[in-house]
Every structure is written in C-alpha cells, then in structure tokens.
C-alpha positions in Angstrom: 20.2 31.3 3.9 17.6 28.3 4.7 13.9 29.6 5.3 12.7 28.0 8.7 9.6 27.2 10.7 10.4 25.7 13.9 7.6 23.6 15.7 8.2 22.4 19.3 6.6 18.8 20.0 5.7 17.6 23.6 3.2 15.3 24.8 1.0 15.3 27.9 0.0 12.6 29.7 -3.6 12.7 31.4 -4.7 9.2 33.4 -4.5 6.3 30.8 -5.6 8.4 27.4 -2.5 10.7 26.2 -4.3 14.0 24.7 -2.7 15.2 21.7 -3.7 19.0 20.5 -3.2 21.0 17.3 -2.5 24.3 18.7 -0.4 26.8 17.1 -0.3 30.7 18.0 -1.2 33.0 14.8 1.9 34.5 13.4 0.8 37.3 11.3 3.4 37.6 8.9 2.6 34.5 7.4 -0.5 33.3 8.7 -1.3 29.7 8.1 -5.2 28.4 7.8 -5.1 25.2 8.9 -2.0 25.1 11.4 -2.8 28.4 13.6 -6.5 26.9 14.4 -7.3 26.5 17.9 -6.6 23.1 19.6 -8.8 20.1 18.7 -8.5 16.6 21.1 -7.6 13.6 19.2 -7.6 10.9 22.4 -11.4 11.2 23.5 -14.0 10.4 20.9 -16.4 12.9 22.0 -14.1 15.8 22.8 -13.0 18.1 20.6 -13.7 20.5 17.5 -12.9 20.3 13.5 -10.1 22.7 12.3 -11.2 21.1 8.3 -12.0 17.6 8.8 -13.4 15.9 6.2 -16.9 13.6 6.1 -17.3 10.3 4.0 -19.3 10.4 0.6 -20.5 6.5 -0.2 -22.9 5.0 -2.3 -26.3 5.0 -0.6 -26.5 1.2 -1.3 -23.4 0.8 1.2 -23.9 3.4 4.1 -20.7 3.0 6.2 -20.0 4.9 9.6 -16.3 6.4 9.7 -14.4 5.4 12.7 -12.9 8.0 13.7 -14.1 9.9 16.3 -14.2 13.6 14.6 -16.2 12.6 12.0 -19.6 11.5 11.4 -20.7 8.5 9.7 -23.3 11.0 7.3 -22.9 9.4 4.0 -24.2 10.8 0.6 -24.6 9.0 -2.6 -26.2 9.0 -6.3 -22.9 10.7 -7.9 -22.9 10.8 -11.5 -19.6 9.5 -13.3 -17.9 12.0 -14.7 -17.0 12.2 -18.2 -13.2 11.3 -19.1 -13.5 14.5 -21.5 -15.0 17.5 -19.1 -12.8 19.4 -17.0 -15.1 22.3 -15.8 -16.4 21.6 -12.5 -19.9 24.1 -11.9 -20.1 25.5 -8.2 -23.1 26.2 -6.5 -22.3 28.9 -4.5 -24.1 30.3 -1.2 -23.6 32.9 0.8 -25.0 31.9 4.2 -25.0 35.1 6.3 -26.0 34.8 9.7 -29.4 36.7 11.4 -28.5 40.2 12.1 -25.4 40.5 10.6 -24.5 42.7 7.8 -23.6 41.0 4.6 -20.4 42.4 3.1 -19.4 40.2 0.1 -20.8 40.6 -3.5 -20.7 38.4 -6.1 -17.6 39.9 -8.0 -15.9 39.1 -4.3 -16.8 35.3 -5.0 -16.2 35.3 -8.7 -12.6 36.6 -7.5 -12.4 33.9 -5.1 -13.4 31.4 -7.4 -10.8 32.3 -10.0 -7.5 32.6 -8.0 -8.9 28.7 -7.3 -9.5 27.8 -10.4 -6.6 29.0 -11.6 -4.3 26.9 -8.8 -6.2 23.4 -9.4 -5.7 24.1 -13.5 -2.3 24.5 -13.3 -1.5 21.5 -10.8 -3.2 19.7 -13.6 -2.1 20.7 -16.5 -5.9 21.9 -17.2 -7.5 18.6 -16.5 -9.9 20.6 -14.1 -11.0 24.4 -13.6 -14.0 25.9 -11.8 -16.6 28.6 -12.8 -19.4 29.8 -10.9 -22.7 28.5 -12.1 -25.0 29.7 -9.4 -24.4 32.2 -6.2 -27.4 32.8 -3.4 -27.5 34.5 -0.8 -29.2 33.2 2.0 -29.9 33.9 5.9 -27.7 31.1 7.7 -30.8 29.0 9.5 -27.9 27.6 11.8 -24.6 29.4 13.1 -21.3 28.6 14.1 -19.8 29.0 17.9 -17.1 30.5 19.2 -16.8 28.1 22.7 -13.9 25.7 22.7 -16.4 22.8 23.5 -18.7 23.7 20.5 -18.9 20.7 17.4 -19.7 22.9 14.5 -20.2 20.1 12.1 -23.8 19.8 12.5 -24.0 23.5 11.3 -22.1 22.9 8.3 -24.3 20.2 7.5 -27.8 22.0 8.0 -26.1 24.6 6.1 -25.4 22.3 3.1 -29.0 21.3 3.3 -30.6 25.1 3.2 -27.9 25.6 0.4 -28.8 22.7 -1.7 -32.4 23.5 -1.4 -31.4 27.5 -2.4 -29.8 26.3 -5.8 -32.0 23.4 -6.5 -35.4 24.4 -8.4 -37.3 21.6 -7.4 -35.7 22.5 -3.7 -33.6 19.2 -3.5 -32.0 18.4 -0.3 -28.5 17.2 -1.1 -27.6 16.3 2.7 -30.6 15.4 4.5 -29.3 16.1 8.2 -27.5 13.2 7.5 -29.6 10.8 5.3 -28.3 10.1 1.9 -29.4 12.0 -0.5 -28.9 12.5 -4.8 -25.9 15.2 -4.3 -24.7 17.0 -6.8 -24.3 15.8 -10.4 -20.6 14.9 -12.1 -18.3 17.9 -11.8 -20.4 19.6 -9.4 -19.7 21.0 -6.0 -22.3 22.9 -3.3 -20.1 25.8 -1.7 -21.4 27.4 1.4 -18.7 30.5 2.3 -20.1 31.4 5.5 -18.6 35.3 7.0 -15.5 35.4 9.4 -16.7 36.9 12.7 -16.0 40.5 13.7 -12.1 41.2 14.8 -11.1 37.5 13.8 -9.3 37.9 10.7 -7.6 34.7 10.4 -10.5 32.2 11.7 -9.5 31.3 14.8 -12.7 31.7 16.6 -15.7 32.4 14.5 -16.4 28.5 14.0 -14.1 27.2 17.0 -11.1 27.4 14.4 -12.8 25.1 11.9 -11.7 27.0 8.8 -13.6 24.1 6.2 -14.9 21.2 5.7 -15.5 19.0 2.8 -16.9 15.6 1.8 -14.3 13.4 0.6 -15.1 10.2 -1.5 -13.2 6.9 -1.4 -11.5 6.8 -5.0 -9.3 9.8 -5.9 -10.3 11.9 -9.4 -10.4 15.2 -10.4 -13.9 14.2 -11.9 -15.4 13.8 -8.4 -18.3 16.1 -7.0 -19.1 17.1 -3.3 -20.0 19.8 -0.5 -17.5 22.0 0.3 -17.7 24.7 3.6 -15.6 27.6 3.8 -14.9 30.6 6.0 -15.1 34.0 3.5 -14.0 37.6 3.3 -14.5 39.9 1.2 -11.5 41.5 -1.3 -7.9 41.2 -1.6 -7.6 44.7 -1.3 -3.8 45.7 0.8 -4.7 48.3 2.2 -8.0 46.3 4.0 -5.4 44.1 5.8 -8.6 41.9 7.6 -9.9 41.7 4.5 -7.1 40.9 2.9 -6.1 38.2 5.4 -9.6 36.6 5.4 -9.7 36.7 1.6 -6.1 34.5 1.6 -7.6 31.9 4.5 -10.6 31.6 2.4 -8.6 31.0 -0.9 -6.5 28.5 0.6 -9.4 26.9 2.6 -11.8 26.6 -0.4 -8.8 25.0 -2.7 -7.7 22.6 0.3 -11.5 21.6 0.5 -12.1 21.1 -3.3 -9.2 18.9 -2.9 -11.4 16.9 0.0 -14.0 17.1 -3.0 -11.3 15.1 -5.6 -10.5 12.4 -2.7 -7.4 14.0 -1.1 -6.8 13.7 2.9 -4.6 16.1 4.6 -0.6 16.7 3.9 0.5 15.8 7.5 3.6 14.7 9.5 4.3 11.5 11.2 5.6 11.5 14.7 7.0 8.4 16.7 8.4 8.3 19.7 11.7 6.4 21.7 13.9 7.8 18.8 12.4 6.3 15.7 11.8 8.2 13.0 9.7 5.6 10.7 7.1 3.7 12.6 4.7 1.1 11.5 0.8 3.0 11.0 -0.2 0.5 13.7 2.3 1.5 16.2 1.0 2.8 19.5 3.8 5.1 19.5 3.8 6.8 16.7 1.0 10.1 15.7 -0.3 11.6 12.7 0.1 15.6 13.1 -2.5 17.1 10.7 -1.6 20.1 8.7 1.9 20.2 9.8 3.0 20.3 6.0 3.2 23.6 4.9 4.2 22.6 1.6 0.5 21.1 0.1 -2.4 22.6 -0.2 -3.8 19.9 2.1 -2.0 20.8 4.2 -1.5 23.8 6.6 -0.9 26.4 3.5 1.0 29.6 3.1 -2.1 32.4 3.5 -1.1 35.6 1.7 2.3 33.7 0.4 -0.3 31.6 -2.5 -1.5 28.4 -2.3 0.9 25.7 -2.2 1.3 22.9 -4.8 0.4 19.4 -4.6 3.0 16.7 -3.4 3.7 13.7 -5.6 2.0 11.2 -3.6 -1.7 13.4 -4.2 -0.5 13.6 -7.8 0.0 10.1 -8.0 -3.3 9.5 -6.5 -5.1 12.4 -8.8 -3.5 10.4 -11.8 -1.6 13.6 -12.9 2.2 12.8 -13.3 3.6 11.0 -16.8 5.2 8.4 -16.7 8.3 10.5 -17.1 7.6 12.9 -14.1 6.9 9.7 -11.6 9.3 6.8 -11.2 9.2 2.8 -9.0 12.4 2.3 -8.1 12.8 -1.6 -7.7 16.7 -1.8 -7.3 19.7 0.0 -5.9 20.5 2.9 -8.1 20.7 7.0 -8.4 18.1 9.6 -9.7 18.2 13.3 -10.3 14.9 14.6 -9.1 13.1 17.9 -10.6 12.2 20.4 -8.2 8.3 20.1 -8.0 6.9 23.4 -10.2 4.3 26.0 -8.8 2.3 24.9 -11.7 2.5 21.8 -14.1 1.5 24.3 -16.9 4.7 24.9 -19.1 6.6 22.9 -16.3 9.8 21.4 -17.5 9.8 18.0 -18.1 11.7 15.8 -15.7 11.4 13.4 -12.6 9.6 14.8 -9.8 8.7 12.0 -7.7 10.1 8.9 -7.1 8.3 5.7 -5.4 10.4 2.9 -3.6 8.2 -0.2 -1.8 9.7 -1.5 1.4 10.5 -5.2 0.2 10.0 -6.3 3.8 7.0 -4.1 5.1 5.8 -3.5 2.0 4.8 0.3 2.6 5.7 2.8 -0.2 7.8 6.1 0.5 7.9 8.9 -1.9 10.6 11.3 -2.3 10.6 14.6 -4.1 12.4 18.0 -4.5 10.8 21.2 -2.7 12.1 24.3 -3.7 12.3 27.6 -2.1 8.4 29.0 -1.9 8.4 32.2 -4.0 8.0 34.8 -1.1 7.6 33.1 1.5 9.7 33.1 4.8 9.7 30.7 7.6 9.4 32.8 10.8 13.1 32.2 13.2 11.1 32.1 16.3 9.6 28.8 17.6 6.0 28.3 16.7 4.7 26.8 20.5 4.4 23.5 21.3 1.0 21.9 19.8 1.4 18.7 21.5 1.2 19.9 25.1 3.5 21.1 27.5 6.4 18.3 27.8 8.9 19.8 25.4 10.5 16.5 23.6 13.8 18.3 23.3 13.4 21.7 22.7 12.1 24.7 20.5 13.8 22.8 17.2 12.3 19.8 17.9 10.8 20.3 14.2 11.9 22.6 11.6 10.2 22.8 8.3 12.1 23.9 5.2 13.1 23.4 1.3 14.5 20.1 0.4 14.3 16.8 -0.5 11.2 15.0 1.3 10.3 11.7 2.3 6.3 10.8 2.2 4.4 7.9 3.3 0.3 7.4 2.7 -1.4 5.7 5.6 -2.5 2.3 4.4 -5.2 2.4 6.4 -7.9 4.2 8.7 -6.5 4.4 11.8 -6.8 5.1 15.8 -4.7 4.8 18.5 -4.3 6.5 21.8 -2.3 9.3 20.5 -4.5 10.5 17.5 -6.7 9.5 14.6 -6.0 9.7 10.7 -8.0 8.9 7.5 -6.5 6.0 5.0 -4.5 7.5 2.2 -3.3 10.9 4.2 -0.1 11.6 3.5 2.5 12.1 6.1 6.3 13.6 6.1 8.6 11.5 7.7 11.0 13.5 9.8 14.5 13.0 9.8 17.1 13.1 12.3 16.8 12.5 16.4 13.7 12.9 18.5 15.3 16.4 19.5 15.7 18.1 16.3 14.0 16.3 13.2 13.7 18.3 10.3 10.9 17.6 7.3 14.1 17.8 4.5 16.4 15.1 3.9 19.8 17.3 4.5 22.7 16.9 2.1 24.6 13.6 3.3 22.3 12.3 4.8 20.6 9.1 4.9 17.0 8.5 6.1 16.6 4.1 6.3 12.8 2.7 6.7 12.3 1.1 9.8 12.8 -2.6 8.5 16.7 -1.6 7.2 15.8 -2.3 3.9 15.7 0.8 2.0 18.0 3.6 2.2 17.6 7.5 0.8 20.3 9.2 0.6 21.1 13.1 -0.7 24.0 13.6 -2.6 23.5 17.2 -3.6 20.9 19.8 -3.7 21.1 23.1 -6.1 18.8 23.3 -9.5 18.0 19.9 -8.9 18.6 17.1 -6.5 20.9 14.0 -6.5 19.4 11.2 -4.4 20.5 8.0 -4.2 18.1 4.6 -3.5 19.7 1.4 -1.4 17.0 -1.5 -1.8 18.2 -4.3 0.0 17.0 -7.1 -2.1 16.4 -10.6 -2.1 17.8 -12.4 -5.0 15.8 -13.1 -7.8 15.8 -16.6 -8.0 14.2 -19.3 -10.2 13.9 -23.5 -10.2 13.3 -25.9 -13.0 13.2 -29.0 -13.2 13.7 -31.3 -15.8 10.9 -33.4 -15.1 7.9 -33.2 -12.3 8.4 -37.5 -11.4 11.3 -39.6 -10.9 11.0 -43.4 -10.2 13.0 -45.0 -7.5 15.8 -46.4 -8.4 15.6 -45.8 -12.1 15.5 -42.4 -13.0 16.6 -38.8 -11.4 15.3 -35.4 -12.1 17.8 -32.4 -12.3 17.0 -29.4 -10.5 18.7 -25.8 -11.7 18.8 -22.8 -9.4 19.5 -19.7 -11.7 19.8 -16.3 -10.4 18.4 -12.9 -12.3 19.8 -9.4 -12.1 19.1 -7.8 -8.7 20.2 -4.4 -7.6 22.2 -3.9 -11.3 23.9 -7.6 -11.0 24.3 -11.2 -11.4 24.0 -12.6 -8.0 26.5 -15.2 -7.8 27.2 -17.1 -4.3 26.1 -21.0 -3.5 22.8 -22.7 -3.5 21.9 -25.6 -0.9 19.2 -28.4 -2.2 17.1 -29.8 0.2 14.8 -32.5 0.8 12.6 -30.7 3.1 14.9 -29.8 6.3 17.3 -32.7 5.2 20.0 -31.0 3.1 21.1 -32.8 0.0 24.2 -30.5 -1.4 25.5 -27.2 -1.3 26.3 -26.1 -5.0 28.8 -23.4 -6.4 27.1 -20.9 -9.0 28.7 -20.3 -12.7 29.5 -16.7 -13.3 25.9 -16.6 -15.2 24.8 -17.5 -11.6 23.7 -20.9 -12.3 23.5 -24.0 -9.7 22.5 -27.7 -10.8 21.7 -30.7 -8.8 20.5 -33.7 -9.5 18.5 -35.9 -7.1 18.9 -38.9 -6.1 17.7 -42.0 -7.1 16.8 -43.2 -3.5 14.6 -40.8 -2.5 11.8 -42.1 -0.9 8.6 -42.8 -3.0 6.3 -39.5 -2.4 5.6 -36.0 -2.9 9.0 -34.3 -1.9 9.4 -30.2 -1.2 12.8 -29.5 -3.1 14.0 -26.2 -1.5 17.2 -24.3 -3.3 18.6 -21.2 -1.0 20.8 -19.0 -2.6 23.1 -17.4 -0.3 25.3 -14.8 -1.7 28.9 -14.2 -1.7 30.8 -10.8 -1.1 30.8 -9.2 -4.6 27.1 -9.8 -4.6 26.5 -8.8 -0.7 28.2 -5.5 -1.5 25.3 -4.6 -4.0 22.9 -5.4 -1.2 21.4 -8.6 -2.7 20.3 -11.2 0.2 19.8 -14.5 0.5 16.1 -16.4 -0.7 15.0 -19.5 -0.9 12.2 -21.0 -3.6 10.8 -24.6 -3.3 9.6 -26.9 -6.2 7.9 -30.3 -5.9 9.4 -33.6 -7.1 7.1 -36.4 -7.3 8.7 -40.1 -6.7 7.1 -42.9 -8.2 7.7 -46.9 -7.7 10.0 -48.5 -9.9 8.5 -50.4 -12.6 9.1 -54.4 -12.9 9.1 -56.8 -15.8 7.6 -60.2 -14.3 7.5 -63.6 -16.6 5.9 -67.1 -15.9 7.9 -70.4 -17.7 6.5 -74.1 -17.6 8.7 -76.8 -16.6 6.7 -78.2 -19.2 4.2 -77.6 -21.6 2.2 -81.2 -21.5 1.8 -83.2 -18.9 -0.9 -86.3 -17.8 -3.8 -86.0 -15.3 -2.8 -85.9 -11.4 0.6 -84.6 -12.1 1.9 -81.2 -10.7 3.0 -78.8 -12.7 6.4 -76.7 -12.3 6.8 -72.8 -13.1 9.5 -70.4 -12.6 8.1 -66.7 -12.1 11.0 -63.9 -12.7 11.0 -60.6 -11.7 12.9 -57.8 -13.0 13.3 -54.5 -11.7 16.1 -51.8 -13.4 18.0 -50.4 -10.5 17.2 -53.2 -8.1 18.8 -56.4 -8.1 17.4 -58.8 -5.6 13.7 -57.8 -5.6 11.5 -58.8 -2.8 7.7 -59.2 -2.7 4.9 -62.1 -3.3 4.0 -64.0 -5.7 0.1 -65.6 -6.8 -0.3 -67.9 -9.2 -3.9 -68.5 -10.7 -5.0 -71.5 -12.6 -8.5 -70.1 -15.2 -9.1 -67.6 -12.7 -8.3 -69.2 -9.6 -5.5 -68.7 -6.9 -3.8 -71.8 -6.1 -0.6 -71.1 -4.8 0.8 -68.1 -2.9 5.0 -67.8 -2.3 7.7 -65.3 -1.1 9.8 -63.5 -2.9 12.6 -63.0 -0.8 16.1 -61.0 -1.8 18.0 -64.9 -1.8 16.3 -65.3 -4.8 17.3 -62.6 -7.1 14.1 -62.1 -8.5 13.7 -65.7 -9.5 11.7 -68.9 -7.8 10.2 -71.9 -8.9 6.7 -73.0 -7.7 5.1 -76.3 -7.8 1.8 -75.9 -8.0 -1.4 -78.5 -6.8 -2.3 -81.7 -8.9 -4.0 -81.5 -11.9 -7.6 -82.8 -11.5 -8.8 -82.6 -14.9 -7.8 -83.3 -18.8 -7.9 -79.8 -21.2 -5.7 -76.6 -21.3 -5.0 -74.7 -17.8 -4.3 -71.1 -18.2 -1.7 -70.0 -15.8 -1.1 -66.6 -14.7 1.2 -65.2 -11.8 1.0 -61.5 -10.4 3.5 -60.5 -8.4 2.4 -58.0 -5.4 5.0 -55.3 -5.4 6.4 -53.5 -3.0 6.5 -49.6 -0.7 9.4 -48.9 -3.7 8.7 -51.6 -6.5 5.3 -51.4 -8.7 2.9 -54.7 -8.8 3.2 -56.9 -12.0 1.1 -59.3 -13.9 2.8 -61.7 -16.0 1.4 -62.6 -19.7 -0.6 -65.9 -19.7 0.8 -69.1 -20.2 -1.0 -72.2 -21.7 -0.7 -76.0 -20.1 -2.1 -79.0 -21.3 -3.2 -81.7 -19.6 -3.6 -85.2 -21.1 
C-alpha cells in the first residue's frame, strides 16, 4: 500500500501580476516545519515573509546584491579555508529569549539537539562532517519576532546574529554588523541563534510569521563551509510533553536544514509547469519553483518527528559525497539498476545511488534516484489544501508525493518570473504525468521525456532495487580526416574520410554526403565499419573551401536513437605550378639583328595554359606578348634590334592566371658581334 501526500495546486491572477503563495495547513500526525508555514507572496518584491530563506555569503572584496525579492543584499566575508583533514564543526550557540518571556531551554536541551543533528550529518557525509557545541550563551533578545502577516523578520534575525556574535567572541566581535561585511566565523565554525517558540505555537506557524529558520549560504558547496544560522527551538523530546516534543522535532529538522544552507545547499523543491508540460526551461514564464515541496530531502519540507530525511543525489553530488561507484553519468542509451537511497551513508550497501544524464539539446542535467519507504512515515490520504491560490488545476490530487524513482534538476541560474523566484542550484523534482494528476515519482512502466525529446527515462520495475532505462537521442560520433590540408588546382586532390564511432552502443552506418559549402559533391554509403571516403575534385576553385561531411543514419542505426550529424573541415586550393623555359633561335647574331626566342610554359593537368609573357634583356623589359590557348603553351617572340655588341642576358617571365602560378625562366645569354 502506497503512502501518499496529495497537494492540490492552484493559481490566482491579480491584475497583471501572478501571485503565488505557499500555504499548507498543519497536519498534526506528520508536522513538516517548512511546508506547514504560513503563506508568502513571491510575485511582489516588497511583499511576503520568509519561511526559511537564505542570505548570500560572499567575500568582502566582491559584495553582490541578491536579485531575489525575498533576500537581502547583505554580504559576509573573510571565511577561513577549511582543512581537508578536519571533520568536526564547532557551534557557538546563543539562546536569545525575548524580554519578559521565561527561558525553558537548558544546556542539556541544546546538547541533545546538536547531538541529533550531528548524528544526521555524520551519517549523510559518512563521517566527513559532524558538530559539537563549543559555547552556549544565554542573552535577552535585543530584537523580537513579529507574528504579523506583513512582518519581515529577516532584519530581526540579522540583529540577533549581531548580538550573538558579540556574546560568543572574547573581543565582542560583530560577525554580521547590521548588513555590513564582517570577518565571520572561522573554518568549520557556525554561529547558531536559537529563539523560543511562542506560547501555543508548537509547530512555529506564528512565532516569526512562519519563519522557522534562516541561514547564510556560500556560493560553492562544501562540507567545510561555515556560516550563521537561526532556528526556533523548543525543549525536550519527551513524548509526554507533546508541545515540547513537536517543537524539538521542528527544531531538529530546521537546524539540520539551515546547516545544510551553511554548507552551500539550496532548497529541495518542485518545478511546476502549466499548459500540460511536465518539463520546462528555468527561463520559462509558464513555470514556477514551489519551494520545500520535497519532503524526502532535508532541504525540503521534512517529516517532523519521523526523522530527518536523507539528502538527495544532486545535493550529495554537489558536496562531493558520492564515490564513482555510487554515481554514474549516462551518455548513451543504457539500462541501470539503482540502489535505494540509504537513510545514512555509514554502513550503507555499495551500489549505484544516482544516475545523471545530460540532455544533448538543452544541456541541462537530470538526476535519477530511487527513494524507498521512509521508516515510520505515513503520508495522510487527505488533501493538504491548495497552496497556490484558489483556482484548482484539476482536483485534490494534482500533485502526489510518494516513494519511488524520482527525476530531479538543479536550477542553472538565479531566477525570477511573475510566478516566483528561485536560487541557482535549487533542487527541483520534475513532476510526472498530466497537470491534473502529477506525481513526485515515476511509476512502473511509465516514461518521462525531457522537453527537447532527446532523453527518455523509463522505470521497468521497483522493489529492493529499481531497474531504470535511459534512452538518449544522440548525434552520431563522427570524425573527419584529410590526406592533406591543401591541394593544387588540376594537379593534386585531397581525400576526405568520414568515420563514425560507437554511439549508443552501436557503430553507426548509413550515408555520408560531402559538400563544398552548399554545393553537394557526392553521397557515399558507409562501410560496415562506418567509413566513407571521397576524393575532392581537382578542379575546385583556388581558395579555401569549407568541406562538410553529413552523416545520415540508416534504419538500423536510427532504431538505436542515433541521429544525423555534420562535421566540417577546411581545404585550401592553391594555384597550379608551372614550368617555363626560354630558348634562343641563335646564340650569336650581328649587331642590328632581331633576335628570336621561343618561350614554353608547361602546366601539369592543363594542356593549353594562357596568360602574359614578358621578355627582359639585361633586366629591361623589351617585349610583352599574350599566350593564348591556341598556342598550347608555346610561343616564338621576335625581339627589338640589338644596338650594342657584347653579351645580352635574356629572361622570360610568365604572369600566370587565377588558376596557374607565375613562373620565371632561367637566363640565357646572347652574343652580339
């Protein structure tokens, strides 16, 4: 029997702005610290409150304002680099109690909370990150949260960070400074401000207007990062005290979540597209990021007292937590067996947890993993409400969350549309199915296809493991080789060879069409080894030619999802080389006679060269004649009368043409008596 959480999605259009609010009523049987918070408006830059937003953490030398309407532009800097060998993170914990409110939290409660969170992160990172309490300070809060629906409590938290950092440092150092960049904690050190739940608010729905936590987030994800963290905190996890137990579980989930932000992780959410599309570009105006709607990830909604959910594949990969045996990059059509994502990496069975495939058309990466049942978690069968407004998109079961194979993406950039905003690297489930009945999982026998149509993912069976097949429509791998980079007009020719390489498990065969620019030269069928060759015409014009080999797959190759591809190369055609000679009719003549010379021009491949011949005596041009085709490369020239006795040096120069290179003869000597 499948455990389900159905969430109805709806939208409200107000004037020209689309307002999206995330509001899910609390469910006592399975409290979710982030999903069950009051609504926030994503369309207006000035409206709304933070459930659990993050603040950017950047070096002081390069402060950047975050474009998200719900995030402030404060930056922090000066973080020390973590050493590769260190694993334990130090927590400076400050309990900030509003004036007049009785403090119920003791040191033992704090250490119990940190112990649980440390055990979780140690398990997720296989011992690469754990937490211990360095200091605990108790202060009277200088700023207090407001439960007003219009309140933005982010400024309250930043003031508490300033107060807390001064309380835990010997020189009363201000790590936050009201928005001014300061030094910040040392490597693997975190400032944690814990703030009490208001009376009668066991799930944190009203204490800070639904904000259960806040954390700073560095640009690059690493388990060695530090940061500032805020979380609501109750007292013990005693089962007899339901209010305090609920608060403890909320705090445990929130603190683990916010420390994930300190590591550099963004939210685990859901990407919802309208108009029947299940997959849309992050730049699409008809899609939105529904933050937190992934209760299977610590960076999502969570499961309250049912335990902190494990990190998803994309998050683990960003933190470098998966070995090469636990992750696979799919490049060709293949079938894989996925192991279930373990609750803890410690002692987890070896095997493939996450498969990533890159869409060859859009360049976006999709991660696939198998989520088993969450121990002790039973999703309520009733609808949790309409978190996106009042217009129902198709019924109470618009979006169903359950176990199974999941397809996820990471936002490729910071984004904001009229539907909402999101952070770069925010993880998003791609919901499967029609808009009226989408699921967080891919059912057995069903196929998900990316919006480009180039990648399809299909689940064959799910049980102890999941059998998943990937179809990747890939362009054939094709290389082009030349016997030379140049050829001489009419004399030499370059042979171009196109060769396919194994693509999607086969050697592509078909035809290759060779083109000179847009002009088709020849279509050649490949051999069984995927080779097609063609010798270029010797008569290609003198210039640099763009030669393209376009492979077209045959039916057998198409059946393996291999597509056509064109690969180009350059071939330079130079002028034909010529041989030229000059011969005297007589080597000795009398003064005043007219010498005669015969000039021959021979061009291999061209029997009737044309051009101009100039004859020089002692360096001075004395005759110019045209070499016509009728001469067949031979012409006799009568030179002017000789005026002086002595030796005359005679040379002939052939001018060449657009196709034949110029040539100068050797010098011959004429004696004038």
